[in-house]
C-alpha positions as a LaTeX table, in Angstrom:
\begin{tabular}{lrrr}
\hline
Residue & $x$ (\AA) & $y$ (\AA) & $z$ (\AA) \\
\hline
Unk1 & 85.13 & $-21.56$ & $-69.73$ \\
Unk2 & 83.67 & $-20.40$ & $-66.37$ \\
Unk3 & 82.63 & $-16.78$ & $-66.03$ \\
Unk4 & 84.09 & $-16.41$ & $-62.55$ \\
Unk5 & 87.56 & $-15.96$ & $-61.18$ \\
Unk6 & 88.55 & $-17.53$ & $-57.87$ \\
Unk7 & 86.75 & $-14.88$ & $-55.82$ \\
Unk8 & 84.07 & $-13.44$ & $-58.07$ \\
Unk9 & 80.80 & $-14.55$ & $-59.60$ \\
Unk10 & 78.96 & $-13.19$ & $-62.59$ \\
Unk11 & 75.20 & $-13.28$ & $-62.04$ \\
Unk12 & 72.30 & $-12.39$ & $-64.34$ \\
Unk13 & 68.83 & $-11.61$ & $-62.95$ \\
Unk14 & 65.80 & $-11.57$ & $-65.24$ \\
Unk15 & 62.74 & $-9.93$ & $-63.64$ \\
Unk16 & 59.31 & $-8.89$ & $-64.92$ \\
Unk17 & 58.15 & $-6.41$ & $-62.23$ \\
Unk18 & 59.50 & $-4.12$ & $-59.53$ \\
Unk19 & 58.80 & $-6.59$ & $-56.72$ \\
Unk20 & 60.41 & $-9.49$ & $-58.59$ \\
Unk21 & 63.45 & $-7.36$ & $-59.44$ \\
Unk22 & 63.80 & $-6.59$ & $-55.73$ \\
Unk23 & 63.53 & $-10.28$ & $-54.81$ \\
Unk24 & 65.82 & $-11.45$ & $-57.60$ \\
Unk25 & 68.58 & $-8.90$ & $-57.06$ \\
Unk26 & 68.61 & $-9.27$ & $-53.27$ \\
Unk27 & 68.54 & $-13.06$ & $-53.61$ \\
Unk28 & 71.51 & $-12.92$ & $-55.98$ \\
Unk29 & 73.49 & $-10.96$ & $-53.42$ \\
Unk30 & 72.50 & $-13.36$ & $-50.63$ \\
Unk31 & 73.63 & $-16.36$ & $-52.68$ \\
Unk32 & 77.17 & $-15.09$ & $-53.08$ \\
Unk33 & 79.62 & $-16.09$ & $-50.31$ \\
Unk34 & 80.79 & $-13.13$ & $-48.23$ \\
Unk35 & 84.39 & $-13.58$ & $-49.41$ \\
Unk36 & 83.37 & $-13.33$ & $-53.08$ \\
Unk37 & 82.67 & $-10.39$ & $-55.33$ \\
Unk38 & 79.61 & $-10.26$ & $-57.59$ \\
Unk39 & 78.97 & $-8.68$ & $-60.93$ \\
Unk40 & 75.21 & $-8.31$ & $-61.20$ \\
Unk41 & 73.61 & $-7.80$ & $-64.61$ \\
Unk42 & 69.91 & $-6.97$ & $-64.36$ \\
Unk43 & 67.50 & $-7.57$ & $-67.21$ \\
Unk44 & 63.87 & $-6.43$ & $-67.13$ \\
Unk45 & 61.53 & $-8.52$ & $-69.26$ \\
Unk46 & 59.48 & $-6.23$ & $-71.45$ \\
Unk47 & 55.76 & $-6.41$ & $-70.62$ \\
Unk48 & 52.84 & $-4.67$ & $-68.96$ \\
Unk49 & 54.52 & $-4.63$ & $-65.53$ \\
Unk50 & 57.99 & $-3.47$ & $-66.61$ \\
Unk51 & 58.96 & $-1.15$ & $-63.75$ \\
Unk52 & 59.39 & 2.59 & $-64.21$ \\
Unk53 & 62.54 & 4.47 & $-63.23$ \\
Unk54 & 60.78 & 5.68 & $-60.07$ \\
Unk55 & 59.83 & 2.16 & $-59.04$ \\
Unk56 & 63.38 & 0.92 & $-59.61$ \\
Unk57 & 64.77 & 3.79 & $-57.57$ \\
Unk58 & 62.31 & 2.99 & $-54.77$ \\
Unk59 & 63.45 & $-0.62$ & $-54.67$ \\
Unk60 & 66.95 & 0.68 & $-54.02$ \\
Unk61 & 68.88 & $-2.31$ & $-55.38$ \\
Unk62 & 71.79 & $-1.44$ & $-57.62$ \\
Unk63 & 73.21 & $-3.50$ & $-60.49$ \\
Unk64 & 76.35 & $-3.21$ & $-62.59$ \\
Unk65 & 74.10 & $-3.09$ & $-65.64$ \\
Unk66 & 70.33 & $-2.86$ & $-65.98$ \\
Unk67 & 68.23 & $-2.72$ & $-69.11$ \\
Unk68 & 64.97 & $-3.81$ & $-70.65$ \\
Unk69 & 64.94 & $-6.86$ & $-72.93$ \\
Unk70 & 62.64 & $-9.14$ & $-74.82$ \\
Unk71 & 62.63 & $-12.87$ & $-74.15$ \\
Unk72 & 64.43 & $-13.43$ & $-77.47$ \\
Unk73 & 67.22 & $-11.00$ & $-76.60$ \\
Unk74 & 67.70 & $-12.48$ & $-73.14$ \\
Unk75 & 68.01 & $-15.99$ & $-74.55$ \\
Unk76 & 70.47 & $-14.82$ & $-77.19$ \\
Unk77 & 72.55 & $-13.11$ & $-74.48$ \\
Unk78 & 72.56 & $-16.33$ & $-72.48$ \\
Unk79 & 73.75 & $-18.20$ & $-75.56$ \\
Unk80 & 76.54 & $-15.73$ & $-76.36$ \\
Unk81 & 77.76 & $-14.64$ & $-72.92$ \\
Unk82 & 79.00 & $-16.61$ & $-69.94$ \\
Unk83 & 77.54 & $-16.42$ & $-66.43$ \\
Unk84 & 77.96 & $-18.42$ & $-63.25$ \\
Unk85 & 74.39 & $-18.03$ & $-61.97$ \\
Unk86 & 71.11 & $-17.01$ & $-63.60$ \\
Unk87 & 68.21 & $-15.96$ & $-61.36$ \\
Unk88 & 64.75 & $-16.11$ & $-62.94$ \\
Unk89 & 62.56 & $-13.71$ & $-60.95$ \\
Unk90 & 59.43 & $-14.15$ & $-63.03$ \\
Unk91 & 55.84 & $-15.29$ & $-62.96$ \\
Unk92 & 55.54 & $-19.08$ & $-63.28$ \\
Unk93 & 54.72 & $-19.26$ & $-66.98$ \\
Unk94 & 57.64 & $-17.03$ & $-67.86$ \\
Unk95 & 59.98 & $-19.17$ & $-65.74$ \\
Unk96 & 58.88 & $-22.28$ & $-67.61$ \\
Unk97 & 59.35 & $-20.56$ & $-70.97$ \\
Unk98 & 62.84 & $-19.39$ & $-70.05$ \\
Unk99 & 63.81 & $-22.86$ & $-68.79$ \\
Unk100 & 62.89 & $-24.40$ & $-72.13$ \\
Unk101 & 64.44 & $-21.49$ & $-74.01$ \\
Unk102 & 67.68 & $-21.79$ & $-72.05$ \\
Unk103 & 67.78 & $-25.56$ & $-72.54$ \\
Unk104 & 67.58 & $-24.94$ & $-76.29$ \\
Unk105 & 70.12 & $-22.09$ & $-76.22$ \\
Unk106 & 72.68 & $-24.13$ & $-74.25$ \\
Unk107 & 72.52 & $-27.26$ & $-76.39$ \\
Unk108 & 76.03 & $-28.56$ & $-77.00$ \\
Unk109 & 77.70 & $-26.37$ & $-74.38$ \\
Unk110 & 80.15 & $-28.07$ & $-72.07$ \\
Unk111 & 79.32 & $-25.71$ & $-69.22$ \\
Unk112 & 76.26 & $-23.71$ & $-68.33$ \\
Unk113 & 75.23 & $-21.44$ & $-65.43$ \\
Unk114 & 73.40 & $-22.60$ & $-62.33$ \\
Unk115 & 69.74 & $-21.59$ & $-62.72$ \\
Unk116 & 67.82 & $-20.36$ & $-59.67$ \\
Unk117 & 64.17 & $-19.39$ & $-59.23$ \\
Unk118 & 61.57 & $-19.08$ & $-56.48$ \\
Unk119 & 58.77 & $-16.91$ & $-55.13$ \\
Unk120 & 58.65 & $-13.24$ & $-54.15$ \\
Unk121 & 56.64 & $-13.84$ & $-50.98$ \\
Unk122 & 53.83 & $-15.84$ & $-49.45$ \\
Unk123 & 52.63 & $-18.73$ & $-51.64$ \\
Unk124 & 48.91 & $-18.85$ & $-50.95$ \\
Unk125 & 47.39 & $-19.84$ & $-54.30$ \\
Unk126 & 48.09 & $-22.05$ & $-57.33$ \\
Unk127 & 50.66 & $-24.04$ & $-55.39$ \\
Unk128 & 50.89 & $-27.03$ & $-57.75$ \\
Unk129 & 50.55 & $-24.95$ & $-60.93$ \\
Unk130 & 53.20 & $-22.41$ & $-59.94$ \\
Unk131 & 55.61 & $-25.01$ & $-58.63$ \\
Unk132 & 55.47 & $-27.25$ & $-61.68$ \\
Unk133 & 56.03 & $-24.23$ & $-63.92$ \\
Unk134 & 59.23 & $-23.58$ & $-61.95$ \\
Unk135 & 60.43 & $-27.17$ & $-62.05$ \\
Unk136 & 63.61 & $-27.63$ & $-64.04$ \\
Unk137 & 65.71 & $-24.97$ & $-62.33$ \\
Unk138 & 68.76 & $-26.20$ & $-60.41$ \\
Unk139 & 67.47 & $-24.47$ & $-57.28$ \\
Unk140 & 63.82 & $-23.73$ & $-56.50$ \\
Unk141 & 64.05 & $-21.55$ & $-53.41$ \\
Unk142 & 61.52 & $-21.96$ & $-50.61$ \\
Unk143 & 61.21 & $-18.98$ & $-48.30$ \\
Unk144 & 60.48 & $-21.05$ & $-45.20$ \\
Unk145 & 60.55 & $-24.55$ & $-43.71$ \\
Unk146 & 56.82 & $-24.80$ & $-44.34$ \\
Unk147 & 57.23 & $-23.95$ & $-48.03$ \\
Unk148 & 60.14 & $-26.35$ & $-48.44$ \\
Unk149 & 57.99 & $-29.20$ & $-47.12$ \\
Unk150 & 55.05 & $-28.25$ & $-49.36$ \\
Unk151 & 57.23 & $-27.84$ & $-52.45$ \\
Unk152 & 58.90 & $-31.20$ & $-51.92$ \\
Unk153 & 55.54 & $-32.93$ & $-51.45$ \\
Unk154 & 54.20 & $-31.52$ & $-54.73$ \\
Unk155 & 57.24 & $-32.55$ & $-56.77$ \\
Unk156 & 57.43 & $-36.02$ & $-55.27$ \\
Unk157 & 53.68 & $-36.39$ & $-55.67$ \\
Unk158 & 53.90 & $-36.09$ & $-59.45$ \\
Unk159 & 57.07 & $-38.14$ & $-59.71$ \\
Unk160 & 59.34 & $-35.16$ & $-60.39$ \\
Unk161 & 62.84 & $-34.70$ & $-58.98$ \\
Unk162 & 62.54 & $-32.67$ & $-55.77$ \\
Unk163 & 66.27 & $-32.22$ & $-55.08$ \\
Unk164 & 66.11 & $-28.64$ & $-56.39$ \\
Unk165 & 63.95 & $-27.47$ & $-53.46$ \\
Unk166 & 66.21 & $-25.44$ & $-51.18$ \\
Unk167 & 65.09 & $-23.76$ & $-47.98$ \\
Unk168 & 66.13 & $-20.12$ & $-47.59$ \\
Unk169 & 64.22 & $-17.06$ & $-46.34$ \\
Unk170 & 62.86 & $-13.89$ & $-47.87$ \\
Unk171 & 65.95 & $-11.91$ & $-48.90$ \\
Unk172 & 64.62 & $-8.51$ & $-47.81$ \\
Unk173 & 64.06 & $-9.26$ & $-44.12$ \\
Unk174 & 66.09 & $-7.20$ & $-41.69$ \\
Unk175 & 66.11 & $-3.79$ & $-40.09$ \\
Unk176 & 66.12 & $-2.61$ & $-36.50$ \\
Unk177 & 64.06 & $-4.37$ & $-33.83$ \\
Unk178 & 60.86 & $-2.61$ & $-32.82$ \\
Unk179 & 60.82 & 0.30 & $-30.42$ \\
Unk180 & 57.78 & 2.46 & $-29.74$ \\
Unk181 & 57.61 & 5.73 & $-31.67$ \\
Unk182 & 56.16 & 9.14 & $-31.01$ \\
Unk183 & 53.66 & 9.70 & $-32.43$ \\
Unk184 & 52.33 & 6.16 & $-32.38$ \\
Unk185 & 52.09 & 5.15 & $-36.06$ \\
Unk186 & 49.64 & 2.73 & $-37.65$ \\
Unk187 & 50.47 & 1.58 & $-41.19$ \\
Unk188 & 48.09 & $-0.22$ & $-43.54$ \\
Unk189 & 50.08 & $-2.09$ & $-46.21$ \\
Unk190 & 47.90 & $-2.07$ & $-49.31$ \\
Unk191 & 48.05 & $-4.69$ & $-52.06$ \\
Unk192 & 47.33 & $-4.13$ & $-55.76$ \\
Unk193 & 44.90 & $-7.04$ & $-56.17$ \\
Unk194 & 43.74 & $-8.07$ & $-52.68$ \\
Unk195 & 40.91 & $-7.38$ & $-52.28$ \\
Unk196 & 39.84 & $-6.70$ & $-55.85$ \\
Unk197 & 36.34 & $-5.21$ & $-55.68$ \\
Unk198 & 35.65 & $-1.53$ & $-55.31$ \\
Unk199 & 33.25 & $-2.28$ & $-52.46$ \\
Unk200 & 35.82 & $-4.17$ & $-50.39$ \\
Unk201 & 38.61 & $-1.69$ & $-51.04$ \\
Unk202 & 36.35 & 1.22 & $-50.13$ \\
Unk203 & 35.37 & $-0.56$ & $-46.93$ \\
Unk204 & 39.00 & $-1.01$ & $-45.88$ \\
Unk205 & 39.79 & 2.59 & $-46.71$ \\
Unk206 & 36.79 & 3.86 & $-44.74$ \\
Unk207 & 37.81 & 1.79 & $-41.71$ \\
Unk208 & 41.36 & 3.11 & $-41.90$ \\
Unk209 & 40.09 & 6.69 & $-42.02$ \\
Unk210 & 37.70 & 5.93 & $-39.16$ \\
Unk211 & 40.61 & 4.60 & $-37.09$ \\
Unk212 & 42.46 & 7.86 & $-37.70$ \\
Unk213 & 39.45 & 9.86 & $-36.49$ \\
Unk214 & 39.04 & 7.67 & $-33.39$ \\
Unk215 & 42.72 & 8.11 & $-32.51$ \\
Unk216 & 43.72 & 11.71 & $-33.36$ \\
Unk217 & 46.95 & 11.28 & $-31.37$ \\
Unk218 & 48.15 & 8.62 & $-33.83$ \\
Unk219 & 49.63 & 8.95 & $-37.28$ \\
Unk220 & 47.76 & 6.68 & $-39.68$ \\
Unk221 & 49.51 & 5.87 & $-42.97$ \\
Unk222 & 48.27 & 4.12 & $-46.09$ \\
Unk223 & 51.37 & 2.53 & $-47.63$ \\
Unk224 & 50.91 & 2.18 & $-51.40$ \\
Unk225 & 52.98 & 0.09 & $-53.77$ \\
Unk226 & 52.66 & 2.21 & $-56.90$ \\
Unk227 & 51.53 & 5.59 & $-58.13$ \\
Unk228 & 48.64 & 5.99 & $-60.61$ \\
Unk229 & 49.61 & 4.67 & $-64.04$ \\
Unk230 & 52.27 & 2.30 & $-62.68$ \\
Unk231 & 51.91 & $-1.47$ & $-62.43$ \\
Unk232 & 53.50 & $-3.94$ & $-60.08$ \\
Unk233 & 53.22 & $-7.72$ & $-60.11$ \\
Unk234 & 49.41 & $-7.51$ & $-60.21$ \\
Unk235 & 46.97 & $-5.28$ & $-62.04$ \\
Unk236 & 45.26 & $-2.69$ & $-59.84$ \\
Unk237 & 41.86 & $-1.74$ & $-61.22$ \\
Unk238 & 40.70 & 0.28 & $-58.20$ \\
Unk239 & 43.67 & 2.30 & $-56.93$ \\
Unk240 & 43.28 & 3.64 & $-53.40$ \\
Unk241 & 44.47 & 7.07 & $-54.55$ \\
Unk242 & 41.29 & 7.36 & $-56.60$ \\
Unk243 & 38.96 & 5.97 & $-53.91$ \\
Unk244 & 40.28 & 8.27 & $-51.16$ \\
Unk245 & 39.24 & 11.32 & $-53.17$ \\
Unk246 & 35.63 & 10.59 & $-52.18$ \\
Unk247 & 36.48 & 10.75 & $-48.48$ \\
Unk248 & 37.51 & 13.57 & $-46.19$ \\
Unk249 & 40.31 & 12.05 & $-44.12$ \\
Unk250 & 41.59 & 13.86 & $-41.00$ \\
Unk251 & 44.96 & 15.58 & $-40.80$ \\
Unk252 & 46.63 & 12.57 & $-39.15$ \\
Unk253 & 45.91 & 10.37 & $-42.18$ \\
Unk254 & 48.39 & 10.28 & $-45.08$ \\
Unk255 & 49.29 & 8.32 & $-48.19$ \\
Unk256 & 52.93 & 7.21 & $-48.32$ \\
Unk257 & 55.16 & 5.54 & $-50.88$ \\
Unk258 & 58.79 & 4.48 & $-50.69$ \\
Unk259 & 60.81 & 1.53 & $-49.46$ \\
Unk260 & 58.84 & $-0.74$ & $-47.12$ \\
Unk261 & 61.79 & $-1.07$ & $-44.78$ \\
Unk262 & 61.95 & 2.68 & $-44.29$ \\
Unk263 & 58.24 & 2.82 & $-43.53$ \\
Unk264 & 58.62 & $-0.01$ & $-41.00$ \\
Unk265 & 61.34 & 2.01 & $-39.28$ \\
Unk266 & 58.57 & 4.26 & $-37.92$ \\
Unk267 & 55.74 & 1.71 & $-37.57$ \\
Unk268 & 54.10 & 0.76 & $-34.26$ \\
Unk269 & 51.30 & $-1.36$ & $-35.75$ \\
Unk270 & 51.32 & $-2.96$ & $-39.20$ \\
Unk271 & 47.90 & $-3.84$ & $-40.64$ \\
Unk272 & 47.29 & $-5.73$ & $-43.87$ \\
Unk273 & 45.03 & $-8.25$ & $-45.57$ \\
Unk274 & 47.79 & $-10.67$ & $-46.55$ \\
Unk275 & 50.82 & $-8.70$ & $-47.73$ \\
Unk276 & 54.31 & $-10.13$ & $-47.41$ \\
Unk277 & 54.99 & $-6.93$ & $-45.47$ \\
Unk278 & 53.46 & $-8.79$ & $-42.52$ \\
Unk279 & 56.45 & $-11.15$ & $-42.49$ \\
Unk280 & 58.87 & $-8.20$ & $-42.69$ \\
Unk281 & 57.05 & $-6.67$ & $-39.74$ \\
Unk282 & 57.04 & $-9.88$ & $-37.70$ \\
Unk283 & 60.75 & $-10.29$ & $-38.35$ \\
Unk284 & 61.30 & $-6.98$ & $-36.56$ \\
Unk285 & 58.86 & $-7.90$ & $-33.78$ \\
Unk286 & 56.54 & $-5.06$ & $-34.77$ \\
Unk287 & 52.91 & $-5.68$ & $-33.66$ \\
Unk288 & 51.24 & $-7.08$ & $-36.78$ \\
Unk289 & 47.59 & $-7.64$ & $-37.70$ \\
Unk290 & 46.13 & $-9.63$ & $-40.59$ \\
Unk291 & 42.55 & $-8.47$ & $-41.08$ \\
Unk292 & 39.54 & $-10.78$ & $-40.84$ \\
Unk293 & 36.92 & $-8.16$ & $-41.75$ \\
Unk294 & 36.37 & $-9.60$ & $-45.23$ \\
Unk295 & 36.59 & $-13.19$ & $-44.00$ \\
Unk296 & 39.49 & $-15.62$ & $-43.78$ \\
Unk297 & 39.51 & $-16.86$ & $-47.36$ \\
Unk298 & 41.87 & $-18.40$ & $-49.87$ \\
Unk299 & 40.95 & $-15.69$ & $-52.37$ \\
Unk300 & 42.35 & $-13.08$ & $-49.98$ \\
Unk301 & 45.44 & $-15.03$ & $-48.99$ \\
Unk302 & 44.92 & $-14.36$ & $-45.28$ \\
Unk303 & 44.21 & $-18.06$ & $-44.74$ \\
Unk304 & 48.00 & $-18.44$ & $-44.87$ \\
Unk305 & 48.14 & $-16.73$ & $-41.47$ \\
Unk306 & 45.85 & $-19.20$ & $-39.69$ \\
Unk307 & 47.69 & $-20.17$ & $-36.53$ \\
Unk308 & 49.87 & $-17.05$ & $-36.53$ \\
Unk309 & 48.05 & $-15.31$ & $-33.71$ \\
Unk310 & 47.86 & $-12.20$ & $-35.90$ \\
Unk311 & 44.27 & $-12.44$ & $-37.16$ \\
Unk312 & 42.01 & $-9.61$ & $-35.95$ \\
Unk313 & 39.36 & $-7.15$ & $-37.14$ \\
Unk314 & 39.18 & $-3.36$ & $-37.31$ \\
Unk315 & 36.63 & $-3.38$ & $-34.48$ \\
Unk316 & 39.20 & $-5.09$ & $-32.26$ \\
Unk317 & 41.95 & $-2.69$ & $-33.32$ \\
Unk318 & 39.76 & 0.33 & $-32.69$ \\
Unk319 & 39.20 & $-0.99$ & $-29.16$ \\
Unk320 & 42.95 & $-1.28$ & $-28.53$ \\
Unk321 & 43.66 & $-4.98$ & $-29.26$ \\
Unk322 & 47.30 & $-5.91$ & $-29.92$ \\
Unk323 & 48.05 & $-9.41$ & $-31.22$ \\
Unk324 & 50.68 & $-11.75$ & $-29.84$ \\
Unk325 & 52.28 & $-13.83$ & $-32.62$ \\
Unk326 & 52.68 & $-17.57$ & $-32.19$ \\
Unk327 & 56.43 & $-18.17$ & $-31.99$ \\
Unk328 & 56.33 & $-21.66$ & $-33.49$ \\
Unk329 & 54.29 & $-20.44$ & $-36.46$ \\
Unk330 & 56.63 & $-17.50$ & $-36.98$ \\
Unk331 & 59.68 & $-19.76$ & $-36.94$ \\
Unk332 & 58.20 & $-21.99$ & $-39.66$ \\
Unk333 & 57.80 & $-18.95$ & $-41.93$ \\
Unk334 & 61.52 & $-18.22$ & $-42.14$ \\
Unk335 & 61.10 & $-15.22$ & $-39.85$ \\
Unk336 & 63.90 & $-15.32$ & $-37.30$ \\
Unk337 & 64.80 & $-12.08$ & $-35.57$ \\
Unk338 & 66.93 & $-14.01$ & $-33.06$ \\
Unk339 & 69.88 & $-14.23$ & $-35.43$ \\
Unk340 & 69.15 & $-17.51$ & $-37.22$ \\
Unk341 & 68.32 & $-15.48$ & $-40.33$ \\
Unk342 & 72.04 & $-14.86$ & $-40.87$ \\
Unk343 & 72.50 & $-18.53$ & $-41.79$ \\
Unk344 & 69.28 & $-18.87$ & $-43.81$ \\
Unk345 & 71.08 & $-18.86$ & $-47.19$ \\
Unk346 & 73.97 & $-21.15$ & $-46.21$ \\
Unk347 & 72.43 & $-24.26$ & $-47.76$ \\
Unk348 & 71.74 & $-22.46$ & $-51.05$ \\
Unk349 & 75.29 & $-21.08$ & $-51.17$ \\
Unk350 & 76.71 & $-24.55$ & $-50.56$ \\
Unk351 & 74.48 & $-26.07$ & $-53.22$ \\
Unk352 & 75.56 & $-23.48$ & $-55.81$ \\
Unk353 & 79.23 & $-23.98$ & $-54.91$ \\
Unk354 & 78.83 & $-27.74$ & $-55.40$ \\
Unk355 & 77.20 & $-27.31$ & $-58.80$ \\
Unk356 & 79.81 & $-24.78$ & $-59.98$ \\
Unk357 & 82.59 & $-27.11$ & $-58.84$ \\
Unk358 & 81.25 & $-29.87$ & $-61.09$ \\
Unk359 & 82.05 & $-27.80$ & $-64.16$ \\
Unk360 & 79.72 & $-29.61$ & $-66.55$ \\
Unk361 & 76.05 & $-29.76$ & $-65.55$ \\
Unk362 & 73.33 & $-31.89$ & $-67.13$ \\
Unk363 & 70.85 & $-30.17$ & $-69.46$ \\
Unk364 & 67.90 & $-28.43$ & $-67.84$ \\
Unk365 & 65.04 & $-30.93$ & $-67.52$ \\
Unk366 & 61.65 & $-29.37$ & $-66.62$ \\
Unk367 & 58.82 & $-31.69$ & $-65.60$ \\
Unk368 & 56.62 & $-30.25$ & $-68.33$ \\
Unk369 & 57.57 & $-31.54$ & $-71.77$ \\
Unk370 & 55.67 & $-32.07$ & $-75.04$ \\
Unk371 & 55.15 & $-35.62$ & $-73.71$ \\
Unk372 & 53.94 & $-34.88$ & $-70.15$ \\
Unk373 & 51.86 & $-31.79$ & $-70.99$ \\
Unk374 & 51.16 & $-31.70$ & $-74.75$ \\
Unk375 & 47.96 & $-29.72$ & $-74.29$ \\
Unk376 & 49.44 & $-27.12$ & $-71.91$ \\
Unk377 & 53.15 & $-26.52$ & $-72.51$ \\
Unk378 & 52.99 & $-25.31$ & $-76.15$ \\
Unk379 & 50.62 & $-22.50$ & $-75.16$ \\
Unk380 & 52.85 & $-21.45$ & $-72.25$ \\
Unk381 & 55.87 & $-21.29$ & $-74.54$ \\
Unk382 & 54.02 & $-19.61$ & $-77.41$ \\
Unk383 & 53.09 & $-16.67$ & $-75.15$ \\
Unk384 & 56.81 & $-15.95$ & $-75.03$ \\
Unk385 & 57.30 & $-16.62$ & $-78.75$ \\
Unk386 & 58.96 & $-20.00$ & $-78.29$ \\
Unk387 & 58.22 & $-23.25$ & $-80.06$ \\
Unk388 & 57.50 & $-26.57$ & $-78.28$ \\
Unk389 & 61.24 & $-27.34$ & $-78.25$ \\
Unk390 & 62.18 & $-23.96$ & $-76.76$ \\
Unk391 & 63.41 & $-22.49$ & $-80.04$ \\
Unk392 & 62.44 & $-18.90$ & $-80.97$ \\
Unk393 & 59.41 & $-18.73$ & $-83.23$ \\
Unk394 & 59.75 & $-16.80$ & $-86.51$ \\
Unk395 & 58.94 & $-13.14$ & $-86.02$ \\
Unk396 & 59.61 & $-13.18$ & $-82.28$ \\
Unk397 & 60.06 & $-9.64$ & $-80.87$ \\
Unk398 & 63.71 & $-8.76$ & $-80.64$ \\
Unk399 & 65.68 & $-5.92$ & $-79.16$ \\
Unk400 & 69.00 & $-6.03$ & $-80.97$ \\
Unk401 & 69.05 & $-2.28$ & $-81.28$ \\
Unk402 & 68.05 & 0.37 & $-78.83$ \\
Unk403 & 64.61 & 1.56 & $-80.04$ \\
Unk404 & 64.54 & 4.96 & $-81.67$ \\
Unk405 & 62.73 & 7.99 & $-80.19$ \\
Unk406 & 59.52 & 7.35 & $-82.12$ \\
Unk407 & 59.38 & 3.70 & $-81.07$ \\
Unk408 & 60.01 & 4.65 & $-77.44$ \\
Unk409 & 57.19 & 7.20 & $-77.54$ \\
Unk410 & 54.80 & 4.69 & $-79.11$ \\
Unk411 & 55.74 & 2.06 & $-76.52$ \\
Unk412 & 55.15 & 4.44 & $-73.60$ \\
Unk413 & 51.84 & 5.52 & $-75.13$ \\
Unk414 & 50.75 & 1.91 & $-75.56$ \\
Unk415 & 51.56 & 1.09 & $-71.95$ \\
Unk416 & 49.75 & 4.20 & $-70.81$ \\
Unk417 & 46.69 & 3.26 & $-72.84$ \\
Unk418 & 46.73 & $-0.24$ & $-71.40$ \\
Unk419 & 46.97 & 1.01 & $-67.84$ \\
Unk420 & 44.26 & 3.59 & $-68.47$ \\
Unk421 & 42.05 & 0.83 & $-69.85$ \\
Unk422 & 42.64 & $-1.35$ & $-66.80$ \\
Unk423 & 42.13 & 1.37 & $-64.20$ \\
Unk424 & 39.53 & 3.58 & $-65.87$ \\
Unk425 & 37.64 & 1.95 & $-68.74$ \\
Unk426 & 37.36 & $-1.66$ & $-67.50$ \\
Unk427 & 35.68 & $-0.77$ & $-64.16$ \\
Unk428 & 33.13 & 1.43 & $-65.95$ \\
Unk429 & 32.26 & $-1.30$ & $-68.44$ \\
Unk430 & 31.97 & $-3.81$ & $-65.59$ \\
Unk431 & 29.57 & $-1.55$ & $-63.67$ \\
Unk432 & 27.49 & $-0.98$ & $-66.80$ \\
Unk433 & 27.24 & $-4.73$ & $-67.27$ \\
Unk434 & 25.83 & $-5.07$ & $-63.76$ \\
Unk435 & 22.99 & $-2.64$ & $-64.39$ \\
\hline
\end{tabular}
């Protein structure tokens, strides 16, 4: 029987990092009609990027229940409990594994939930790979008109059903329109993995500090995603907190954490390499710069902003340049501060309502199967302890019981050792190999 009553929906969100939890939970709330209530059950997929309590608090999205699970436990919950909508806020491979796992878990059921997935932000790499790993969900959300067109072209190009592609917008856009602040505040939105090298990250940090020295009347902030020892969606081998220790920044330079929206509330100029924060900033009409200092390259993701009018260098910023965004480009990115954003999720809501009204839905049918990708799919599924048919492999990690104190301590120690290895040991070994 359906999970919902006439005016309520039961939604489960499975996420594997702090940023994906934010996207998934906010998306779930956007997908529910305003006249309906929502019960939101959050599940955090156990892994290297499982968010800490501080990261979850910083995201600021509340759920009726929230706990850490293994893939096996999530799939068992989906088999035993009834939901209206399931949002998979995961990396592509994990989405594909869950789609096959859910298809196996729901065999023989008359009714199943509507399954939704998508992307946390700008899609600037692995377009075909990531999209095909998400194929099979009832809705594959595209954050802009441009993405919807690209997604549809990829699916149709391989002969896959493209009807799941649904245009929406980033769920965390919003906030007050820009007004100048005192003091004038420049914010650099850092990213965990762009750029990657110590040299490039040090360069950006030095230029930010230099800008603070050149403009002592300004407040210059380095907005960081995570504190040392924490992980987000990507691994950060060269954290800025460590690199800044070698510099002597002026008093008007500071490191800040916290909710991006709150930081934007006091921002006069947002600077980044390619962060999705640029779209949040543009939505508010805050002057926004995407740096060209390290080139305009696919590896950096700033090539996505070609045509935006926002590309500039630190030399130009130091001299007082302020970009003027191209309105047509901005509109194609799902950024609409003129009010159109309020209707951005209407099509997705209507699509979900249609599917729920059908009662019985066909089985999930991803493009990748043991027939279409026999040399690829089994490995993707095996990483999540699933067999080629989506069934749990013998010995798959489970989480039936809350782990005891010793197991919790060992788990935290293992994660700490992993993060220490990534951020401390790996860079040293790499430098030694270059000698």
